[in-house]
Every structure is written in structure tokens, then in C-alpha cells.
C-alpha positions as a Python dict, from the first residue, in 0.01 Angstrom:
ca = {
    (1, 'X'): (0, 0, 0),
    (2, 'X'): (-81, -32, 402),
    (3, 'X'): (-446, -138, 322),
    (4, 'X'): (-316, -424, 72),
    (5, 'X'): (-73, -556, 337),
    (6, 'X'): (-348, -561, 597),
    (7, 'X'): (-609, -731, 378),
    (8, 'X'): (-331, -1018, 290),
    (9, 'X'): (-227, -1016, 682),
    (10, 'X'): (-602, -1065, 768),
    (11, 'X'): (-674, -1330, 543),
    (12, 'X'): (-372, -1516, 638),
    (13, 'X'): (-491, -1468, 1032),
    (14, 'X'): (-824, -1622, 916),
    (15, 'X'): (-666, -1928, 759),
    (16, 'X'): (-460, -1984, 1050),
    (17, 'X'): (-720, -1959, 1315),
    (18, 'X'): (-937, -2197, 1064),
    (19, 'X'): (-644, -2437, 1077),
    (20, 'X'): (-591, -2433, 1452),
    (21, 'X'): (-982, -2536, 1510),
    (22, 'X'): (-946, -2788, 1248),
    (23, 'X'): (-635, -2908, 1452),
    (24, 'X'): (-825, -2910, 1793),
    (25, 'X'): (-1119, -3066, 1676),
    (26, 'X'): (-898, -3352, 1505),
    (27, 'X'): (-718, -3414, 1828),
    (28, 'X'): (-1023, -3415, 2033),
    (29, 'X'): (-1203, -3670, 1774),
    (30, 'X'): (-861, -3870, 1781),
    (31, 'X'): (-850, -3866, 2145),
    (32, 'X'): (-1219, -3981, 2231),
    (33, 'X'): (-1205, -4249, 1955),
    (34, 'X'): (-865, -4408, 2061),
    (35, 'X'): (-1014, -4442, 2443),
    (36, 'X'): (-1325, -4533, 2571),
    (37, 'X'): (-1407, -4742, 2906),
    (38, 'X'): (-1502, -5099, 2840),
    (39, 'X'): (-1873, -5159, 2985),
    (40, 'X'): (-1836, -5404, 3276),
    (41, 'X'): (-2089, -5670, 3344),
    (42, 'X'): (-2123, -5904, 3659),
    (43, 'X'): (-2300, -6251, 3645),
    (44, 'X'): (-2411, -6346, 4003),
    (45, 'X'): (-2426, -6726, 4011),
    (46, 'X'): (-2643, -6950, 4207),
    (47, 'X'): (-2557, -7031, 4562),
    (48, 'X'): (-2875, -7048, 4817),
    (49, 'X'): (-2749, -6995, 5150),
    (50, 'X'): (-2394, -6889, 5020),
    (51, 'X'): (-2539, -6568, 4876),
    (52, 'X'): (-2354, -6360, 5152),
    (53, 'X'): (-2064, -6360, 4950),
    (54, 'X'): (-2229, -6187, 4644),
    (55, 'X'): (-2279, -5896, 4895),
    (56, 'X'): (-1891, -5887, 4976),
    (57, 'X'): (-1844, -5906, 4615),
    (58, 'X'): (-2014, -5563, 4532),
    (59, 'X'): (-1879, -5401, 4840),
    (60, 'X'): (-1532, -5473, 4697),
    (61, 'X'): (-1605, -5343, 4352),
    (62, 'X'): (-1775, -5025, 4494),
    (63, 'X'): (-1475, -4943, 4724),
    (64, 'X'): (-1222, -4978, 4428),
    (65, 'X'): (-1428, -4726, 4229),
    (66, 'X'): (-1558, -5021, 3965),
    (67, 'X'): (-1850, -4906, 3801),
    (68, 'X'): (-2067, -5207, 3736),
    (69, 'X'): (-2287, -5164, 3390),
    (70, 'X'): (-2468, -5469, 3346),
    (71, 'X'): (-2599, -5730, 3589),
    (72, 'X'): (-2738, -6075, 3523),
    (73, 'X'): (-2837, -6311, 3823),
    (74, 'X'): (-2927, -6670, 3859),
    (75, 'X'): (-3152, -6821, 4152),
    (76, 'X'): (-3063, -6644, 4476),
    (77, 'X'): (-2794, -6411, 4270),
    (78, 'X'): (-3083, -6272, 4088),
    (79, 'X'): (-3218, -6136, 4435),
    (80, 'X'): (-2885, -5975, 4519),
    (81, 'X'): (-2824, -5848, 4181),
    (82, 'X'): (-3197, -5708, 4150),
    (83, 'X'): (-3159, -5511, 4469),
    (84, 'X'): (-2829, -5362, 4348),
    (85, 'X'): (-2963, -5275, 3989),
    (86, 'X'): (-3238, -5096, 4192),
    (87, 'X'): (-3070, -4931, 4462),
    (88, 'X'): (-2699, -4910, 4403),
    (89, 'X'): (-2656, -4927, 4782),
    (90, 'X'): (-2472, -5217, 4877),
    (91, 'X'): (-2506, -5096, 5264),
    (92, 'X'): (-2892, -5104, 5227),
    (93, 'X'): (-2873, -5444, 5110),
    (94, 'X'): (-2662, -5584, 5373),
    (95, 'X'): (-2870, -5457, 5642),
    (96, 'X'): (-3150, -5632, 5462),
    (97, 'X'): (-2971, -5962, 5416),
    (98, 'X'): (-2838, -6008, 5765),
    (99, 'X'): (-3228, -5927, 5901),
    (100, 'X'): (-3368, -6195, 5637),
    (101, 'X'): (-3569, -6490, 5765),
    (102, 'X'): (-3628, -6706, 5538),
    (103, 'X'): (-3866, -6951, 5737),
    (104, 'X'): (-4147, -6690, 5673),
    (105, 'X'): (-4142, -6805, 5311),
    (106, 'X'): (-4247, -7165, 5393),
    (107, 'X'): (-4631, -7255, 5353),
    (108, 'X'): (-4812, -7279, 5688),
    (109, 'X'): (-4783, -7633, 5827),
    (110, 'X'): (-5064, -7853, 5843),
    (111, 'X'): (-5117, -8060, 6170),
    (112, 'X'): (-5108, -8369, 5975),
    (113, 'X'): (-4783, -8282, 5765),
    (114, 'X'): (-4416, -8193, 5902),
    (115, 'X'): (-4102, -8181, 5782),
    (116, 'X'): (-3849, -8436, 5945),
    (117, 'X'): (-3464, -8522, 5893),
    (118, 'X'): (-3381, -8872, 5867),
    (119, 'X'): (-3012, -8897, 5864),
    (120, 'X'): (-2964, -8538, 5751),
    (121, 'X'): (-3215, -8597, 5445),
    (122, 'X'): (-3539, -8417, 5496),
    (123, 'X'): (-3835, -8625, 5423),
    (124, 'X'): (-4210, -8497, 5426),
    (125, 'X'): (-4396, -8703, 5712),
    (126, 'X'): (-4779, -8788, 5635),
    (127, 'X'): (-5001, -8899, 5957),
    (128, 'X'): (-5289, -9112, 5920),
    (129, 'X'): (-5535, -8836, 5814),
    (130, 'X'): (-5410, -8840, 5466),
    (131, 'X'): (-5666, -9130, 5409),
    (132, 'X'): (-5932, -8818, 5482),
    (133, 'X'): (-5823, -8599, 5238),
    (134, 'X'): (-5653, -8360, 5464),
    (135, 'X'): (-5347, -8307, 5274),
    (136, 'X'): (-5307, -8012, 5055),
    (137, 'X'): (-5196, -8125, 4723),
    (138, 'X'): (-4999, -7791, 4674),
    (139, 'X'): (-4765, -7931, 4963),
    (140, 'X'): (-4681, -8218, 4734),
    (141, 'X'): (-4536, -7990, 4476),
    (142, 'X'): (-4280, -7831, 4721),
    (143, 'X'): (-4298, -7668, 5068),
    (144, 'X'): (-4234, -7314, 4965),
    (145, 'X'): (-4442, -7096, 4753),
    (146, 'X'): (-4275, -6840, 4520),
    (147, 'X'): (-4553, -6630, 4539),
    (148, 'X'): (-4462, -6535, 4892),
    (149, 'X'): (-4151, -6443, 4804),
    (150, 'X'): (-4274, -6227, 4492),
    (151, 'X'): (-4512, -6034, 4729),
    (152, 'X'): (-4209, -5957, 4974),
    (153, 'X'): (-3990, -5841, 4695),
    (154, 'X'): (-4282, -5631, 4577),
    (155, 'X'): (-4307, -5489, 4928),
    (156, 'X'): (-3923, -5430, 4950),
    (157, 'X'): (-3880, -5252, 4613),
    (158, 'X'): (-4212, -5065, 4586),
    (159, 'X'): (-4329, -5309, 4280),
    (160, 'X'): (-4013, -5214, 4071),
    (161, 'X'): (-4035, -5279, 3736),
    (162, 'X'): (-3716, -5351, 3488),
    (163, 'X'): (-3844, -5076, 3214),
    (164, 'X'): (-3887, -4754, 3470),
    (165, 'X'): (-3705, -4827, 3803),
    (166, 'X'): (-3389, -4987, 3785),
    (167, 'X'): (-3063, -4771, 3767),
    (168, 'X'): (-2854, -5059, 3613),
    (169, 'X'): (-2948, -5267, 3320),
    (170, 'X'): (-3057, -5602, 3466),
    (171, 'X'): (-3167, -5969, 3379),
    (172, 'X'): (-3267, -6291, 3536),
    (173, 'X'): (-3236, -6647, 3433),
    (174, 'X'): (-3481, -6937, 3491),
    (175, 'X'): (-3572, -7276, 3374),
    (176, 'X'): (-3865, -7352, 3172),
    (177, 'X'): (-3955, -7712, 3354),
    (178, 'X'): (-4177, -7827, 3057),
    (179, 'X'): (-3961, -7734, 2751),
    (180, 'X'): (-3632, -7729, 2944),
    (181, 'X'): (-3521, -7444, 2777),
    (182, 'X'): (-3341, -7115, 2963),
    (183, 'X'): (-3612, -6819, 2993),
    (184, 'X'): (-3414, -6499, 3043),
    (185, 'X'): (-3654, -6237, 3191),
    (186, 'X'): (-3570, -5843, 3154),
    (187, 'X'): (-3924, -5691, 3150),
    (188, 'X'): (-4195, -5648, 3388),
    (189, 'X'): (-4204, -5668, 3786),
    (190, 'X'): (-3871, -5779, 3880),
    (191, 'X'): (-4026, -5975, 4151),
    (192, 'X'): (-4194, -6214, 3920),
    (193, 'X'): (-3841, -6327, 3762),
    (194, 'X'): (-3667, -6309, 4099),
    (195, 'X'): (-3920, -6543, 4233),
    (196, 'X'): (-3920, -6798, 3969),
    (197, 'X'): (-3560, -6805, 3958),
    (198, 'X'): (-3526, -6890, 4290),
    (199, 'X'): (-3788, -7176, 4304),
    (200, 'X'): (-3582, -7454, 4360),
    (201, 'X'): (-3731, -7809, 4235),
    (202, 'X'): (-3845, -8021, 4505),
    (203, 'X'): (-3831, -7725, 4770),
    (204, 'X'): (-4066, -7479, 4602),
    (205, 'X'): (-4373, -7518, 4407),
    (206, 'X'): (-4282, -7410, 4019),
    (207, 'X'): (-4329, -7064, 3941),
    (208, 'X'): (-4610, -6976, 3689),
    (209, 'X'): (-4554, -6683, 3485),
    (210, 'X'): (-4740, -6585, 3153),
    (211, 'X'): (-4762, -6952, 3021),
    (212, 'X'): (-4464, -7101, 3144),
    (213, 'X'): (-4391, -7304, 3446),
    (214, 'X'): (-4047, -7169, 3585),
    (215, 'X'): (-3788, -7294, 3823),
    (216, 'X'): (-3433, -7217, 3926),
    (217, 'X'): (-3213, -7098, 3635),
    (218, 'X'): (-2927, -7247, 3819),
    (219, 'X'): (-3051, -7558, 3648),
    (220, 'X'): (-2926, -7472, 3292),
    (221, 'X'): (-2722, -7151, 3342),
    (222, 'X'): (-2590, -7128, 3679),
    (223, 'X'): (-2329, -6859, 3627),
    (224, 'X'): (-2545, -6610, 3365),
    (225, 'X'): (-2189, -6495, 3212),
    (226, 'X'): (-2341, -6541, 2832),
    (227, 'X'): (-2655, -6331, 2931),
    (228, 'X'): (-2470, -6011, 3051),
    (229, 'X'): (-2229, -6018, 2747),
    (230, 'X'): (-2531, -6023, 2526),
    (231, 'X'): (-2656, -5726, 2731),
    (232, 'X'): (-2364, -5517, 2596),
    (233, 'X'): (-2059, -5583, 2858),
    (234, 'X'): (-1720, -5571, 2702),
    (235, 'X'): (-1571, -5723, 3003),
    (236, 'X'): (-1741, -6015, 3245),
    (237, 'X'): (-1694, -6082, 3601),
    (238, 'X'): (-1831, -6433, 3677),
    (239, 'X'): (-1893, -6515, 4071),
    (240, 'X'): (-1902, -6892, 4113),
    (241, 'X'): (-2002, -7027, 4459),
    (242, 'X'): (-1970, -7365, 4418),
    (243, 'X'): (-1653, -7416, 4615),
    (244, 'X'): (-1818, -7272, 4923),
    (245, 'X'): (-1913, -7569, 5102),
    (246, 'X'): (-2020, -7708, 5458),
    (247, 'X'): (-1711, -7858, 5666),
    (248, 'X'): (-1911, -8186, 5715),
    (249, 'X'): (-1933, -8458, 5479),
    (250, 'X'): (-2305, -8558, 5344),
    (251, 'X'): (-2465, -8875, 5448),
    (252, 'X'): (-2562, -9078, 5170),
    (253, 'X'): (-2754, -9394, 5282),
    (254, 'X'): (-3090, -9373, 5096),
    (255, 'X'): (-3261, -9323, 4741),
    (256, 'X'): (-3342, -8952, 4814),
    (257, 'X'): (-2974, -8867, 4928),
    (258, 'X'): (-2809, -9072, 4652),
    (259, 'X'): (-3044, -8878, 4393),
    (260, 'X'): (-2978, -8516, 4567),
    (261, 'X'): (-2617, -8579, 4568),
    (262, 'X'): (-2607, -8705, 4216),
    (263, 'X'): (-2766, -8366, 4098),
    (264, 'X'): (-2552, -8160, 4311),
    (265, 'X'): (-2229, -8310, 4152),
    (266, 'X'): (-2358, -8270, 3814),
    (267, 'X'): (-2449, -7897, 3877),
    (268, 'X'): (-2112, -7825, 4024),
    (269, 'X'): (-1959, -7913, 3692),
    (270, 'X'): (-2202, -7692, 3502),
    (271, 'X'): (-2136, -7385, 3735),
    (272, 'X'): (-1759, -7418, 3627),
    (273, 'X'): (-1832, -7460, 3231),
    (274, 'X'): (-2092, -7167, 3273),
    (275, 'X'): (-1845, -6954, 3492),
    (276, 'X'): (-1540, -7019, 3290),
    (277, 'X'): (-1668, -6813, 2993),
    (278, 'X'): (-1601, -6497, 3181),
    (279, 'X'): (-1332, -6285, 3153),
    (280, 'X'): (-1248, -6273, 3529),
    (281, 'X'): (-1393, -6576, 3756),
    (282, 'X'): (-1441, -6495, 4148),
    (283, 'X'): (-1419, -6872, 4268),
    (284, 'X'): (-1437, -6839, 4669),
    (285, 'X'): (-1307, -7137, 4862),
    (286, 'X'): (-1463, -7190, 5203),
    (287, 'X'): (-1553, -7506, 5425),
    (288, 'X'): (-1757, -7430, 5744),
    (289, 'X'): (-2085, -7379, 5862),
    (290, 'X'): (-2360, -7296, 5616),
    (291, 'X'): (-2736, -7240, 5677),
    (292, 'X'): (-3018, -6976, 5666),
    (293, 'X'): (-3027, -6919, 6038),
    (294, 'X'): (-2634, -6890, 6060),
    (295, 'X'): (-2528, -6657, 6344),
    (296, 'X'): (-2455, -6296, 6234),
    (297, 'X'): (-2104, -6318, 6265),
    (298, 'X'): (-2092, -6622, 6040),
    (299, 'X'): (-2266, -6416, 5774),
    (300, 'X'): (-2051, -6135, 5797),
    (301, 'X'): (-1755, -6394, 5757),
    (302, 'X'): (-1881, -6485, 5427),
    (303, 'X'): (-1952, -6146, 5327),
    (304, 'X'): (-1603, -6062, 5412),
    (305, 'X'): (-1476, -6373, 5213),
    (306, 'X'): (-1622, -6212, 4910),
    (307, 'X'): (-1461, -5879, 4950),
    (308, 'X'): (-1088, -6029, 5008),
    (309, 'X'): (-1164, -6280, 4711),
    (310, 'X'): (-1277, -5976, 4483),
    (311, 'X'): (-982, -5781, 4598),
    (312, 'X'): (-736, -6027, 4463),
    (313, 'X'): (-890, -6000, 4103),
    (314, 'X'): (-898, -5620, 4104),
    (315, 'X'): (-516, -5591, 3992),
    (316, 'X'): (-607, -5809, 3662),
    (317, 'X'): (-946, -5602, 3622),
    (318, 'X'): (-799, -5273, 3629),
    (319, 'X'): (-512, -5417, 3367),
    (320, 'X'): (-803, -5529, 3132),
    (321, 'X'): (-975, -5175, 3159),
    (322, 'X'): (-679, -4994, 3088),
    (323, 'X'): (-583, -5185, 2810),
    (324, 'X'): (-885, -5206, 2656),
}
């Protein structure tokens, strides 16, 4: 009789243990299914000498504990994005950027060619020796050679590649000068992609990559929100630097300055259209001195502004993350 009851109790105990195990597994499964953190994507827009704000954006996100899962960059945004995707060390990037000398990327000047400002508009001045065939035809395509930038990035990053060296998935936007199509690069050496995306028409020689002639990605996708979303981002932060401007009015008094200003206005509208596809847009406002050879204090001011503008969107970003 006792043995019979013991068997019954044992069987019930086994079933109870099994039910507890199943219940625990179900709870665990439901818990993991009910919440998974969204993937955060960052689209760093074009900006030229305004790029210091990108550093401030990344500093603020890091300080707030926001992990960036995907990065896409256009023009100089691709340089900052690429270095962060490789190093994940914003302090190292800031130190590099503050010491950066852009003058060394210009091609060596010739005695019979010089760059001169006429009423604030840059012109290439040719001397009488042009008749003797001394003009380098490469200078007629642009004053900056992207290969010099590429080689510098290779030295800086130890010839890093998209496939093997990045800590964060990263892509670069460029423009095919022949077809007018957007070209997104995410393979090979990151230096080629960044140099191509930074090749500003008129200032830089178009960058030859494979069978394409590539220039600044800002011509077609200045804030690459769509690219980073296609990479897999659930929430996308777009950084639009178009409203960061010099505090002096442009001088418009000749054909070149009119053309330059017209293109600038057109690209400004494209920036806004591109950036507004993001879930959150960081759109800093600034009026003041802007140049590649600014004093260190001015550069730090722009970095600080990037931090401050990013802190403003943190409450909304965390709300979106928590409600995802």
C-alpha cells in the first residue's frame, strides 16, 4: 500500500516539475519576444568645414549610453563615420580632427598657376607660360587629388577594409559623375570610398573607382538616411549641417559666384528632404566663422554645439527606444 502511494506521489511530482519547467521556458520566451532593443542607425551628412559638429554628436550619444548599430556617411560625414566605425573611440577622432591640416591635400603649386580670390570668389590664375605648354591638365579638373586623401586614410587606418576591420557596419554614399546615379560603397578599402565621397566637383579631381568616375555623395544624397535604414536600422538619426553657416553675407557679383550660390541653395533644399526621412533629425543652427584653418577654440565650439544639439533629442530618442 505504501509503495503504491509512493509511486503515485512520484509520478505527480515528475509532472509538476515538468509543468514548472515548461512554464519557466514559456515565460522566458514571451519575455524575450515582447522586447528586443531597436537597432540605431546614424546618417552623417555632408558639411565640409562644418564637420566638427559630427564629432560632438557622437560624443553626446556615447556619453548618454546610446549604442550606434549602423552608420552611413556622405562627403566628410563619411570620414568621421568611417573612423568611428573602425575605432569606436571618439576622443581619438577628436584629437585627429583638431590637428588636421587640409592644405597638405592640395596638389603642389606650379610657378605659372596660383589660386586667387577676386571679391571672395576663388579663381585659378594662369600666367603667360600657358602658351608654352607648362599647364598641368590635371589642375584643370580640380585643385585637390583624392588619391592623396586616400593614401592618408590608409596610413591612418592601417589599410582598413569594410569586410574585416570595422566594429560597426558602415557604408559610404558617392555620386557617379557620368550616369548621375547614387553609388553606395560597402566593400573593399574604406579609404577609396571616403576619398570618392569627399571629391567636391570643381575643387577635387573626380575619383576613379573600378569603372566609375565618382564625386561627392552630397550631390544626390546629402544625409543618407535611406542607406542606413536599408542596412537594418529600426530607428535612424539624421545629422543635417546645412544650417551651420558663416556670419557674413556671400558676395555675388560674377558668373562663377552666381553659379556657386545657385548650386548651394539647391543642395540646401535637397539636404532637408534627405534628412527629414529620419526618425530624429539633429539640425544645429550656427552663424559664425567657418574655415579649415579656424583657431582651435572655434573648432571646439562647433564640437560643443554638436553635443548640445544632440542632448536636446536624447529624451525623444530614449522614449522611442523604450516604446519600440
